[in-house]
C-alpha positions as CSV (number, residue, x, y, z in Angstrom):
1,M,-20.8,-14.3,29.7
2,K,-18.5,-13.8,27.1
3,A,-15.9,-15.9,25.2
4,Y,-12.6,-15.4,22.7
5,E,-11.0,-17.9,21.4
6,D,-8.3,-18.0,18.9
7,F,-7.1,-21.9,18.6
8,S,-3.5,-20.9,19.8
9,T,-3.7,-22.5,22.7
10,P,-5.2,-25.9,24.0
11,L,-9.3,-25.1,23.8
12,A,-10.5,-23.7,27.5
13,S,-12.3,-27.1,29.0
14,H,-15.7,-25.1,28.2
15,W,-15.7,-26.0,24.6
16,N,-16.4,-29.7,23.7
17,Q,-14.7,-31.4,20.5
18,H,-17.5,-34.0,18.6
19,V,-14.9,-35.7,15.7
20,V,-16.3,-38.6,14.4
21,G,-16.0,-40.6,11.4
22,G,-14.1,-38.9,8.7
23,G,-13.6,-35.9,10.5
24,T,-10.8,-33.9,12.1
25,L,-10.1,-31.0,14.3
26,A,-6.8,-29.3,13.4
27,L,-5.5,-26.4,15.6
28,G,-2.6,-24.4,15.7
29,V,-1.0,-20.8,15.9
30,D,-3.0,-20.2,12.7
31,G,-6.5,-21.0,13.8
32,A,-8.9,-24.1,13.5
33,R,-9.5,-26.1,10.7
34,F,-12.1,-28.0,10.5
35,I,-11.6,-30.9,7.8
36,L,-13.3,-33.7,6.0
37,A,-11.1,-36.0,4.1
38,N,-12.1,-38.9,1.9
39,T,-15.4,-39.5,3.6
40,S,-17.8,-42.1,2.6
41,S,-21.4,-41.9,2.6
42,R,-21.7,-45.0,4.9
43,R,-20.7,-43.6,7.9
44,Y,-21.7,-40.4,9.0
45,A,-18.6,-37.7,9.7
46,N,-18.1,-34.1,11.6
47,A,-15.7,-31.9,12.9
48,Q,-17.0,-29.9,15.8
49,I,-16.8,-27.7,18.3
50,D,-19.5,-26.9,20.8
51,D,-20.7,-26.1,24.8
52,Y,-23.8,-28.2,25.5
53,Q,-22.6,-31.8,24.9
54,G,-23.9,-33.5,28.3
55,L,-26.4,-30.7,29.3
56,P,-30.1,-30.7,29.3
57,R,-30.9,-27.9,27.1
58,R,-32.7,-25.7,30.2
59,R,-28.6,-25.4,31.3
60,F,-27.0,-24.5,27.3
61,P,-25.1,-21.3,27.9
62,W,-26.2,-19.0,26.0
63,R,-29.4,-16.2,26.2
64,P,-29.6,-13.1,23.9
65,P,-28.3,-10.4,23.9
66,L,-25.1,-11.2,22.9
67,R,-22.6,-10.5,19.5
68,L,-20.9,-13.4,18.0
69,T,-18.0,-11.9,15.7
70,V,-16.1,-15.0,13.3
71,L,-13.5,-14.4,11.2
72,A,-13.6,-17.9,9.2
73,R,-13.4,-18.9,5.2
74,F,-14.4,-22.2,3.6
75,S,-12.0,-24.7,1.1
76,H,-14.9,-24.5,-1.7
77,P,-17.7,-22.1,-2.9
78,S,-20.9,-22.4,-2.0
79,G,-22.4,-25.5,-4.1
80,Q,-19.1,-27.6,-4.2
81,L,-18.5,-27.9,-0.7
82,P,-20.3,-31.0,0.5
83,G,-22.6,-31.3,3.5
84,T,-23.5,-28.4,5.7
85,A,-21.2,-26.6,8.3
86,G,-21.4,-22.9,9.9
87,F,-21.7,-21.2,13.6
88,G,-24.2,-20.1,15.5
89,F,-26.5,-20.7,18.2
90,W,-29.0,-23.8,18.2
91,N,-31.1,-26.1,20.6
92,D,-29.5,-29.3,19.0
93,P,-33.2,-30.8,18.7
94,F,-31.7,-34.1,16.9
95,L,-30.0,-36.0,19.8
96,M,-26.5,-35.1,18.1
97,T,-24.8,-34.9,21.2
98,G,-26.9,-36.5,24.4
99,T,-30.0,-38.3,24.9
100,R,-32.2,-35.8,25.6
101,I,-35.6,-35.8,24.4
102,P,-36.1,-34.7,20.4
103,T,-37.8,-31.4,19.9
104,L,-38.4,-28.7,16.9
105,P,-35.7,-26.8,16.0
106,R,-34.2,-23.0,17.2
107,A,-31.4,-21.6,15.8
108,V,-29.5,-18.6,15.0
109,W,-27.0,-19.0,13.1
110,F,-24.7,-18.9,9.8
111,F,-25.6,-21.9,7.9
112,Y,-24.6,-23.8,5.1
113,A,-26.0,-26.8,3.4
114,S,-25.0,-28.3,-0.1
115,P,-27.3,-30.2,-2.6
116,P,-29.3,-32.6,-2.2
117,S,-30.5,-30.5,0.6
118,N,-33.9,-29.0,0.2
119,M,-34.6,-27.1,3.7
120,K,-37.4,-25.3,1.9
121,L,-38.3,-23.0,5.6
122,D,-38.3,-19.2,3.9
123,L,-40.9,-18.6,0.8
124,H,-38.1,-16.1,-1.0
125,T,-34.6,-18.5,-0.3
126,P,-33.1,-21.1,-1.5
127,G,-33.5,-24.7,0.4
128,N,-29.1,-24.8,-0.1
129,G,-26.3,-22.5,0.3
130,W,-25.0,-20.5,2.5
131,K,-27.4,-18.4,4.4
132,A,-28.0,-16.3,7.5
133,A,-31.0,-17.9,9.5
134,T,-33.4,-17.7,12.1
135,V,-36.0,-20.1,13.4
136,D,-38.3,-21.2,16.9
137,A,-40.7,-24.2,16.2
138,L,-41.0,-24.0,19.8
139,H,-43.7,-21.3,19.5
140,P,-46.5,-22.4,21.4
141,F,-49.0,-21.3,18.5
142,A,-46.3,-23.2,15.9
143,V,-46.3,-26.5,18.4
144,A,-50.3,-26.4,18.2
145,M,-50.0,-25.9,14.4
146,G,-48.3,-29.3,14.2
147,A,-51.6,-31.4,15.1
148,C,-52.9,-29.9,11.9
149,S,-49.7,-31.1,10.0
150,P,-51.0,-33.4,8.1
151,L,-53.4,-31.4,6.8
152,L,-51.4,-28.6,6.1
153,I,-49.0,-31.2,4.1
154,L,-51.9,-31.4,1.8
155,L,-52.7,-27.7,1.6
156,M,-48.7,-26.7,0.8
157,N,-48.9,-29.3,-2.1
158,I,-51.5,-26.6,-4.3
159,H,-49.4,-23.8,-5.7
160,P,-51.2,-21.1,-5.0
161,L,-51.9,-21.9,-1.5
162,Y,-48.5,-22.3,-0.6
163,R,-47.8,-19.2,-2.2
164,R,-50.4,-17.5,-0.1
165,W,-50.0,-18.9,3.1
166,W,-46.7,-19.6,4.0
167,S,-45.2,-16.7,4.5
168,A,-47.9,-16.7,7.6
169,I,-46.7,-19.9,8.5
170,Q,-43.0,-19.1,8.6
171,R,-43.7,-15.8,10.5
172,V,-45.3,-18.1,13.1
173,L,-42.1,-20.4,13.2
174,K,-40.1,-17.6,13.3
175,V,-38.2,-18.3,10.2
176,R,-36.3,-16.0,8.3
177,E,-33.5,-16.3,5.9
178,A,-31.2,-14.5,3.3
179,T,-28.3,-15.9,1.3
180,I,-24.5,-14.4,1.5
181,H,-23.1,-13.9,-1.7
182,A,-20.0,-13.3,-0.5
183,D,-17.7,-16.0,-1.7
184,M,-16.9,-18.4,1.0
185,T,-13.4,-19.4,0.0
186,D,-12.1,-15.6,0.9
187,W,-11.7,-14.6,4.5
188,H,-14.6,-12.9,5.9
189,T,-15.7,-11.0,8.9
190,Y,-19.3,-12.7,10.4
191,T,-21.5,-11.0,12.6
192,L,-24.5,-12.1,14.8
193,E,-26.0,-10.1,16.5
194,W,-28.8,-11.9,18.5
195,G,-31.1,-9.6,20.7
196,L,-34.5,-10.2,22.9
197,E,-37.3,-9.5,20.1
198,T,-35.2,-9.4,16.9
199,A,-31.4,-10.5,15.3
200,S,-29.2,-9.0,12.9
201,F,-26.5,-10.6,10.3
202,Y,-23.4,-8.9,8.8
203,V,-20.9,-9.8,6.9
204,D,-18.0,-7.4,7.0
205,G,-19.9,-4.7,8.1
206,E,-22.4,-5.0,5.6
207,S,-26.0,-6.0,6.6
208,I,-27.4,-9.7,5.2
209,L,-30.1,-10.0,7.3
210,E,-31.6,-7.2,9.6
211,H,-34.6,-7.4,12.3
212,A,-35.4,-11.3,11.5
213,P,-37.6,-12.8,14.6
214,A,-34.9,-13.6,17.2
215,P,-35.6,-17.7,18.6
216,R,-35.7,-17.8,22.8
217,G,-33.1,-18.7,24.6
218,P,-31.1,-20.9,26.2
219,L,-29.2,-21.9,23.4
220,G,-25.6,-23.8,22.5
221,F,-23.2,-22.5,20.6
222,V,-21.7,-24.8,17.3
223,M,-19.0,-24.6,15.2
224,W,-19.2,-27.5,12.4
225,L,-18.3,-29.1,9.4
226,D,-20.3,-32.3,8.4
227,N,-21.3,-34.9,5.5
228,Q,-25.1,-35.0,5.9
229,Y,-28.0,-33.4,3.6
230,L,-31.5,-33.2,4.7
231,I,-34.7,-32.5,2.5
232,A,-37.3,-31.1,4.7
233,T,-40.1,-28.8,2.1
234,P,-43.7,-27.5,3.4
235,Q,-44.9,-29.9,0.7
236,G,-43.8,-33.0,3.3
237,R,-41.0,-34.1,1.3
238,F,-38.6,-35.5,4.2
239,R,-35.5,-37.2,3.4
240,W,-32.1,-37.6,5.3
241,G,-28.5,-39.4,4.0
242,L,-24.7,-38.8,3.7
243,I,-22.4,-37.4,0.9
244,D,-19.4,-39.0,-0.2
245,V,-16.5,-36.6,0.3
246,T,-13.3,-36.5,-2.1
247,G,-10.3,-35.3,-1.2
248,D,-9.8,-32.6,1.3
249,R,-13.1,-30.2,1.8
250,W,-13.0,-27.9,5.1
251,M,-13.6,-24.5,7.2
252,A,-10.7,-22.2,8.3
253,V,-11.3,-19.9,11.5
254,K,-8.8,-17.4,12.7
255,W,-11.0,-16.5,15.9
256,F,-14.3,-15.9,17.3
257,S,-15.6,-14.1,19.9
258,I,-18.9,-13.8,21.8
259,S,-19.7,-10.9,23.9
260,P,-23.0,-8.8,25.4
261,G,-25.0,-7.1,22.6
262,Q,-27.1,-4.5,23.0
263,M,-30.8,-4.8,24.3
């Protein structure tokens, strides 16, 4: 299975648009622009395309090995672009586009989150910013570990124990992240190699993260810009909310392709 989209013609039928709140999706011969404009924190705003709306997770279309390549840039640099954004593959665990049963996340993607987001899943990587990232919290041992989560949260608030144990816990969750230092406002070619066992990420051919643990499929493709934030830390801090967006903020995508990858 493969796909290519340069937005020069109407979107193919397998791509769904999810545009709500103050979100806008502008398509044309120069590519696509995912736009948030003067959006209030009183309502959720999103500009998105995906290929899994209305599908049960078992029918999400993508499995490894595959390669995703995206030519993209953003209106503002990391920290100044409000909300979350990115592109890649996930299992839509939070009922964003359907009435599925909530579940734990699986994802392999390029992911951005602005302050006040703090998703501190990787011991050595900040909880926000522009990243390459993997997670598979549906590993059987990870699910079993969830029964002990109240005790683990207490222990993670003891700093020496957090530093000592979280690396092992994130290995169980298949969490690996790496910050992308390339300027988000410039055009860059982002490449994700999702293999059967590992995933690797590149920007303009330069390695960002290699041999990260790969989540299992099937997963759905998503490309989006929205105005939400999430705080979720090993110490038990959880909060979700929305961010005011003043003026235009956007993600521009010239083209993207999904093609078979190496085993």
